[in-house]
C-alpha positions in Angstrom: 125.1 -95.5 231.7 123.6 -93.2 229.0 121.2 -96.0 228.1 119.8 -96.0 231.7 119.1 -92.2 231.4 117.7 -92.7 227.9 115.4 -95.5 229.1 114.2 -93.4 232.1 113.6 -90.4 229.8 111.4 -92.4 227.4 109.5 -93.9 230.3 109.2 -90.5 232.1 109.4 -87.8 229.4 108.4 -85.1 232.0 110.9 -86.1 234.7 112.4 -83.5 237.1 116.1 -83.2 237.6 118.6 -81.2 239.7 122.2 -80.9 238.3 124.8 -79.5 240.7 127.8 -78.5 238.6 126.9 -77.9 235.0 128.8 -78.3 231.7 127.6 -77.6 228.2 129.9 -80.3 226.7 127.8 -83.4 226.1 130.8 -85.6 226.6 131.2 -84.3 230.2 127.5 -83.8 230.9 125.5 -87.0 230.8 122.1 -85.2 231.1 122.4 -82.5 228.4 121.3 -84.5 225.3 118.6 -86.2 227.4 117.1 -82.9 228.6 117.0 -81.6 225.0 115.5 -84.8 223.7 112.7 -85.0 226.2 110.5 -82.7 228.3 112.5 -82.9 231.5 112.4 -79.8 233.7 114.8 -78.9 236.4 117.6 -76.7 237.7 121.3 -76.5 236.9 123.6 -75.0 239.6 126.9 -73.6 238.5 128.9 -70.9 240.5 131.6 -70.1 237.8 130.3 -67.0 236.0 131.6 -67.9 232.4 130.2 -71.4 232.7 126.9 -70.2 234.1 126.6 -67.8 231.2 127.4 -70.5 228.7 124.8 -72.8 230.3 122.2 -70.0 230.1 122.9 -69.6 226.4 122.8 -73.4 225.9 119.4 -73.9 227.6 117.9 -70.6 226.5 115.4 -72.4 224.2 114.1 -74.4 227.1 111.9 -72.4 229.5 111.6 -75.6 231.6 115.3 -75.4 232.6 116.7 -72.8 235.1 120.3 -72.0 235.7 121.2 -70.9 239.2 124.6 -69.2 239.5 125.5 -70.2 243.0 127.3 -72.9 245.0 125.6 -75.5 247.2 127.1 -75.2 250.7 126.2 -75.9 254.4 124.4 -72.5 254.8 122.8 -69.8 252.7 124.9 -66.7 252.2 128.1 -65.8 250.5 131.5 -67.6 250.5 134.8 -67.3 248.8 135.2 -69.4 245.7 138.2 -70.2 243.5 138.5 -71.3 239.9 141.0 -71.8 237.1 139.8 -69.9 234.0 142.3 -71.6 231.7 141.3 -75.2 232.3 139.5 -75.5 229.0 138.9 -78.5 226.8 141.7 -79.0 224.2 140.6 -82.1 222.4 139.4 -81.2 218.9 136.8 -83.9 219.2 135.1 -82.3 222.3 132.0 -80.5 221.0 132.4 -77.3 222.9 132.1 -76.6 226.6 134.3 -74.7 229.1 136.2 -77.1 231.4 137.0 -74.6 234.1 137.7 -76.2 237.5 136.4 -74.4 240.6 135.8 -75.2 244.3 135.0 -73.6 247.6 138.3 -74.9 248.8 141.4 -73.5 247.1 143.4 -76.6 247.6 141.2 -78.6 245.3 142.8 -76.7 242.4 146.2 -78.1 243.4 145.1 -81.7 243.3 147.2 -83.7 240.7 144.3 -83.9 238.2 144.0 -80.1 238.1 147.4 -78.7 238.8 149.6 -76.7 236.3 152.9 -75.1 237.0 151.5 -71.6 236.4 148.4 -72.1 238.5 149.3 -69.6 241.2 149.2 -66.8 238.6 145.8 -67.9 237.2 143.5 -68.7 240.0 140.5 -66.4 240.2 139.2 -65.7 243.7 135.6 -64.4 243.9 132.6 -64.4 246.3 129.7 -66.5 245.2 126.2 -66.8 246.6 125.6 -70.1 248.4 122.5 -72.1 249.0 121.7 -75.3 250.9 120.0 -78.1 248.9 116.8 -77.4 250.8 116.9 -73.7 250.0 117.6 -74.5 246.3 114.5 -76.7 246.2 112.4 -74.1 248.0 113.5 -71.3 245.7 112.6 -73.2 242.6 109.4 -74.9 244.0 110.9 -78.4 243.7 109.0 -81.0 245.7 110.2 -84.1 244.0 113.4 -85.1 242.1 113.7 -88.0 239.7 117.3 -87.5 238.7 120.1 -86.0 240.8 123.5 -85.3 239.3 126.4 -83.9 241.4 129.8 -82.8 240.0 131.2 -80.4 242.6 135.0 -80.8 242.7 135.2 -82.9 245.9 132.1 -81.6 247.7 129.9 -84.3 246.3 129.6 -86.3 249.5 128.9 -83.2 251.6 126.1 -82.1 249.2 124.6 -85.6 249.0 124.5 -85.7 252.8 122.2 -82.7 252.8 119.6 -84.4 250.6 116.6 -85.9 252.4 116.6 -89.1 250.3 113.5 -90.5 252.2 111.6 -87.4 251.0 112.9 -86.8 247.5 113.8 -90.4 246.6 115.5 -89.8 243.2 115.3 -92.8 241.0 118.8 -92.2 239.7 121.6 -90.5 241.6 125.0 -90.0 239.9 128.0 -88.2 241.2 131.6 -87.7 240.4 133.8 -89.6 242.9 137.2 -88.9 241.3 138.2 -86.5 244.1 136.7 -88.5 247.0 138.8 -90.6 249.3 138.2 -94.4 249.5 136.6 -94.1 252.9 134.3 -91.3 251.9 133.3 -93.3 248.8 132.5 -96.4 250.9 130.5 -94.5 253.4 128.4 -92.8 250.7 127.6 -96.2 249.1 126.8 -97.7 252.4 124.3 -95.0 253.2 122.7 -95.3 249.7 122.5 -99.1 249.9 120.9 -98.9 253.4 118.2 -96.7 251.7 117.5 -99.4 249.1 119.8 -98.1 246.2 121.9 -100.3 244.0 125.3 -98.8 243.2 127.9 -99.1 240.4 131.2 -97.4 239.9 132.9 -96.5 236.7 136.2 -94.7 236.3 134.9 -91.3 237.4 131.3 -91.6 238.6 129.1 -93.5 241.0 125.7 -94.4 239.7 122.8 -95.4 242.0 119.4 -96.7 241.1 116.2 -97.2 243.2 113.0 -98.5 241.6 111.0 -98.4 244.8 107.6 -96.9 244.2 107.9 -97.1 240.4 105.2 -99.0 238.3 106.1 -102.6 237.7 106.7 -102.1 233.9 109.2 -99.3 234.6 110.9 -101.4 237.3 111.4 -104.3 234.8 112.8 -102.0 232.1 115.1 -100.0 234.2 116.5 -103.0 236.1 117.2 -104.8 232.8 118.9 -101.8 231.3 120.9 -101.3 234.6 122.1 -104.9 234.5 123.0 -105.2 230.8 124.2 -101.7 230.1 126.8 -102.1 232.8 128.1 -105.3 231.2 128.1 -103.7 227.7 129.8 -100.6 229.0 132.8 -102.5 230.5 133.7 -104.0 227.2 134.7 -107.1 229.1 135.0 -110.4 227.2 134.2 -112.6 230.2 130.8 -113.2 231.7 131.0 -111.0 234.8 130.0 -107.5 235.8 131.4 -105.7 238.7 128.9 -104.3 241.2 129.6 -102.2 244.3 128.2 -104.1 247.3 128.6 -101.9 250.3 129.4 -104.0 253.3 130.2 -107.1 251.3 133.7 -107.0 252.6 135.2 -105.4 255.6 137.8 -103.7 253.6 135.3 -102.2 251.2 136.5 -104.0 248.2 134.2 -104.8 245.3 132.7 -108.2 244.8 132.2 -109.9 241.4 128.7 -111.2 240.6 128.4 -113.5 237.6 125.5 -113.3 235.2 124.9 -116.1 232.8 125.4 -114.8 229.2 125.2 -116.9 226.1 128.0 -116.6 223.5 125.7 -114.8 221.1 124.6 -112.3 223.8 128.2 -111.7 224.7 129.0 -110.8 221.1 126.0 -108.5 221.0 126.9 -106.7 224.2 130.6 -106.2 223.5 130.8 -105.7 219.7 129.8 -102.6 217.7 128.9 -104.6 214.6 127.7 -108.1 213.6 130.3 -109.7 211.3 128.4 -113.0 210.8 127.5 -111.9 207.3 130.8 -112.1 205.3 131.9 -108.9 203.6 131.6 -108.9 199.8 134.7 -109.8 197.8 137.2 -106.9 197.9 135.2 -104.9 200.4 137.7 -105.1 203.3 140.5 -103.7 201.0 138.4 -101.1 199.4 136.6 -99.8 202.6 139.8 -98.4 204.0 140.8 -94.9 205.2 143.7 -95.2 202.8 141.5 -95.6 199.7 142.6 -93.0 197.1 139.0 -92.0 196.4 138.3 -91.3 200.1 141.6 -89.3 200.4 140.6 -87.2 197.4 137.2 -86.5 198.9 138.7 -85.5 202.2 141.1 -83.2 200.5 138.4 -81.5 198.4 136.0 -81.0 201.4 138.8 -79.7 203.6 139.5 -77.0 200.9 135.9 -75.7 201.0 135.1 -72.4 202.8 131.6 -73.4 203.7 129.9 -73.6 207.1 128.7 -77.2 206.4 132.3 -78.6 206.6 133.1 -77.0 209.9 132.2 -80.1 211.8 132.2 -80.8 215.5 129.9 -83.8 216.0 131.2 -85.3 212.7 134.9 -84.2 213.1 137.5 -86.4 211.3 138.7 -87.7 214.6 135.3 -88.7 215.9 134.4 -90.4 212.6 137.7 -92.4 212.6 137.1 -93.4 216.2 133.4 -94.4 215.9 133.0 -95.8 212.4 134.7 -98.9 211.1 134.4 -98.3 207.3 134.1 -102.1 206.6 131.1 -102.4 208.9 129.4 -99.0 208.4 125.9 -100.4 209.0 126.9 -101.5 212.5 126.2 -99.6 215.7 127.9 -96.2 215.2 127.3 -92.6 214.3 125.0 -93.6 211.3 122.5 -95.8 213.0 121.9 -96.6 216.7 121.1 -100.3 217.0 121.6 -101.7 220.4 120.6 -99.8 223.6 120.0 -103.0 225.7 120.0 -106.7 226.0 119.7 -108.5 222.6 116.5 -110.4 223.5 114.8 -107.2 224.6 116.0 -105.5 221.4 114.6 -108.4 219.3 111.2 -108.0 220.9 111.3 -104.3 220.2 112.1 -104.7 216.6 109.4 -107.3 216.2 106.9 -104.9 217.9 108.1 -102.1 215.6 107.5 -104.3 212.6 104.0 -105.3 213.7 103.1 -101.6 214.3 104.2 -100.7 210.8 102.3 -103.7 209.3 99.2 -102.4 211.0 99.8 -99.0 209.6 99.9 -100.3 206.0 103.5 -101.4 205.7 102.7 -105.0 204.5 103.4 -104.3 200.9 106.7 -102.6 201.7 107.8 -105.5 203.7 107.2 -107.7 200.7 109.5 -105.5 198.6 112.2 -104.7 201.1 114.5 -107.3 202.8 117.5 -107.3 205.1 120.6 -109.4 204.8 122.8 -108.1 207.6 125.5 -107.0 205.3 128.3 -104.6 206.4 127.8 -105.3 210.1 124.1 -104.6 210.5 122.6 -106.0 213.7 119.4 -108.0 212.8 116.9 -110.3 214.4 114.9 -113.0 212.8 111.1 -112.9 212.5 109.3 -116.2 211.8 107.7 -116.1 208.4 109.6 -113.0 207.2 113.3 -113.3 207.9 115.8 -110.8 209.1 114.7 -107.3 210.2 116.8 -104.3 211.4 116.5 -100.8 212.6 117.7 -99.7 209.1 114.8 -101.5 207.5 112.1 -100.5 209.9 113.0 -96.8 210.1 113.1 -96.7 206.2 109.6 -98.4 206.0 108.2 -95.9 208.5 109.6 -92.9 206.6 108.5 -94.1 203.2 105.0 -94.7 204.6 104.8 -91.1 205.9 105.9 -89.7 202.6 103.3 -91.9 200.8 100.6 -90.8 203.1 101.4 -87.1 202.6 102.7 -87.0 199.0 101.7 -90.3 197.4 105.3 -91.0 196.3 104.7 -94.8 195.8 102.5 -94.1 192.8 104.4 -91.1 191.4 107.7 -90.5 189.7 109.5 -88.5 192.4 112.9 -86.8 192.2 114.5 -86.7 195.6 117.4 -84.8 197.1 118.7 -86.3 200.3 120.7 -83.9 202.4 122.9 -85.7 204.9 122.3 -89.0 203.2 124.9 -90.9 205.3 125.7 -94.2 203.7 122.6 -94.2 201.5 120.2 -96.0 203.7 117.0 -94.3 202.6 118.2 -94.0 199.0 118.5 -97.8 198.6 115.2 -98.4 200.4 113.3 -95.9 198.3 114.8 -97.2 195.1 113.5 -100.7 196.0 110.1 -99.5 197.2 109.1 -96.8 194.6 108.9 -98.3 191.1 108.5 -94.9 189.5 111.5 -93.2 191.2 113.2 -91.0 188.6 116.1 -89.7 190.6 117.4 -90.0 194.2 120.4 -87.7 194.7 122.5 -88.2 197.8 124.7 -85.4 199.2 126.6 -85.1 202.5 129.1 -82.7 204.0 131.1 -85.6 205.5 133.6 -87.1 203.0 133.3 -90.6 204.5 129.5 -90.5 204.0 129.9 -89.6 200.3 132.5 -92.4 199.9 130.3 -95.0 201.6 127.1 -94.1 199.9 128.8 -94.3 196.5 130.0 -97.7 197.3 126.9 -99.0 199.0 124.4 -97.9 196.3 126.7 -99.4 193.6 126.8 -102.6 195.6 123.0 -102.7 195.9 122.7 -102.2 192.2 120.3 -99.2 192.5 122.4 -96.6 190.6 120.5 -95.3 188.8 118.0 -94.1 189.9 120.0 -93.5 193.1 123.2 -91.5 192.7 125.8 -89.7 194.8 127.4 -86.3 194.2 130.3 -84.7 196.0 129.6 -81.6 198.1 131.4 -79.1 195.7 128.9 -80.1 193.0 125.8 -79.1 195.0 125.9 -75.4 193.9 125.9 -76.7 190.3 122.6 -78.5 190.6 119.9 -77.0 188.4 116.7 -75.4 189.8 113.5 -77.3 189.2 115.2 -80.8 189.2 113.8 -82.1 192.5 110.3 -82.5 193.9 111.3 -83.4 197.4 114.2 -82.9 199.8 114.7 -85.2 202.8 116.8 -84.6 205.9 116.8 -87.5 208.4 118.7 -86.9 211.7 121.1 -84.5 210.0 120.0 -80.9 210.7 120.1 -81.8 214.4 123.8 -82.4 214.1 124.6 -79.2 212.2 125.2 -75.7 213.3 122.6 -73.1 212.5 124.9 -71.6 209.8 125.2 -75.0 208.2 121.4 -75.5 208.2 121.0 -72.0 206.7 123.4 -72.9 203.9 121.5 -76.1 203.0 118.1 -74.4 203.2 119.4 -71.6 200.9 120.4 -74.3 198.4 116.8 -75.8 198.6 115.4 -72.3 198.1 117.7 -71.8 195.0 116.7 -75.1 193.6 113.0 -74.4 194.3 112.4 -77.7 195.9 108.6 -77.7 196.7 108.7 -80.1 199.7 111.1 -80.8 202.6 110.8 -83.8 204.9 112.7 -83.5 208.2 113.3 -86.0 211.0 115.1 -84.3 213.9 116.8 -85.9 216.9 114.8 -83.8 219.3 111.4 -84.8 220.8 110.1 -81.3 220.1 111.2 -78.8 217.5 114.1 -78.7 215.1 117.3 -77.5 216.8 120.8 -76.9 215.7 123.8 -78.0 217.7 126.6 -75.4 218.1 130.3 -76.0 219.0 129.9 -74.0 222.2 127.2 -76.4 223.3 124.2 -74.1 222.6 121.1 -75.0 220.6 119.1 -72.8 218.3 115.7 -73.3 216.6 116.0 -73.9 212.9 112.3 -73.1 212.3 113.0 -69.3 211.7 115.6 -70.3 209.0 113.0 -72.4 207.2 110.4 -69.7 207.6 112.7 -67.1 206.1 113.4 -69.3 203.1 109.7 -69.8 202.5 109.2 -73.3 204.0 106.0 -73.5 206.0 105.0 -76.6 208.0 102.1 -78.6 206.4 102.3 -81.8 208.4 103.7 -83.1 211.7 103.3 -86.7 212.9 104.8 -88.8 215.6 107.0 -91.4 214.1 105.0 -93.8 216.4 101.5 -92.5 216.8 100.4 -95.1 219.4 101.6 -94.0 222.8 101.8 -97.5 224.3 103.9 -98.7 221.4 106.0 -95.5 221.5 106.8 -95.9 225.1 107.7 -99.6 224.7 110.0 -98.8 221.8 111.3 -95.7 223.5 111.2 -93.9 220.1 110.1 -90.3 220.3 110.9 -89.0 216.8 108.7 -86.7 214.9 108.1 -86.4 211.2 107.8 -82.9 209.7 106.8 -81.9 206.2 107.4 -78.4 204.9 106.1 -76.8 201.7 107.7 -74.0 199.8 105.5 -70.9 199.5 105.4 -69.0 196.2 106.8 -66.0 198.0 109.4 -66.5 200.8 109.1 -64.5 204.0 112.3 -62.4 203.4 110.9 -61.1 200.1 108.0 -59.4 201.9 110.2 -57.1 203.9 
């Protein structure tokens, strides 16, 4: 249901949330990335001291988020609390985050999902402050709640029972039901349904939505995302989606409600790529994890002692799981294509194109085309042909660089840091006739491999080219006019960003274009779940901001597209900040 939260965040960038039971791991905390990517404000309640401290470090850059080290209970005061300090994440693909289990009831730690043979010797008993839900809201001046998340080791139903839903009326309620008995789960859903909420269950969580009191446009968007995200999330090949209908059956079982879905819509909602465009001859065999060139790159990168190859978001396991090399332009780690129903997405892409045309993109659309190759999701626009997120984002970025630097009429030399499969390299080579050099570098071996193949396939090498990461320190100063970093620094540690920026300083690249993932600022992403501003690193290296624009300047269009990116342009001062000390 991430798409539901993302849609709500874009419709309500200043929403208020309460999260009871925190976690810095984004794979176990559905709110974390949303909070950092918006202006949401709220409170996170966590009684386990190491986890509370980790959360305070993680959210330290956000003054709008408070961490309350306490437990929610039936009365204010102090109570005994028990936790297992050794229940940590062990999967190498989990991007940080302590996984300690704790509860007000010791027996919860002995449930099958939590139990270990040596548990008796490890349990920590402590006294924690407790607050009622009402006291928590009073302490933090909370009068309204838009999002309520509860993950409290079996106490979810008791906590939810404290919430005056007629008064607070959260739009979205989500809680972990994995430790709740069937009767407790049914009773909770019955109460919520009686109050006008719809409810869905997945493997671990119950999700509830109420659009009562929302503007009509928000109601339409959220209910559409609610309906279609659930179908997409199941991965079912048939035309049904399971909804929890409290009271539908005396025994509390779920009923199945059928929604009409065309075959094309079914493909879109259940596949991660569009294979209607055939792969080029030999591509399926070449784009393989066993390719000798790719194995060589993996070996070379693994042998480097550099911060940029210490991946967590782009770990080898996560890339292998998320990216089908044959269809690298599909919906995956490289480009996010499909947050909702295909007809809604087609309208959004058409609106995005019209916005760019009105901003001067007509000439670029005459030069640039889309063919849907390598799994790219597209939609057809009458009078133009296919368009995609790949195409539209590229046009938008090139327009910004032309407004600021006039690259379309110059002979630029570009260094692309975190170039991915070469999306912007190919588009720039096709759009800028005077392009002298476009050099792609990436710390992920699969990206280097794919970019080399893709740019060769597109016939744009030269001026576009790809170099392996070990060759970056060998680049000569003064050979580039512009560096670009699109959605890459936001997926790096601060040490990795510092290494890249030091290379730019050494190369004396005069301009740096950055598109972060965040709605505000440029933040690193650390393995322990914390975020740090990258602006001091840029400042120290001598890069000062000279321009900042919304990727979509018109607010109505931005809200409709749910696209809150910012474009930053930095210029290198003659004398970096660290030389003045």
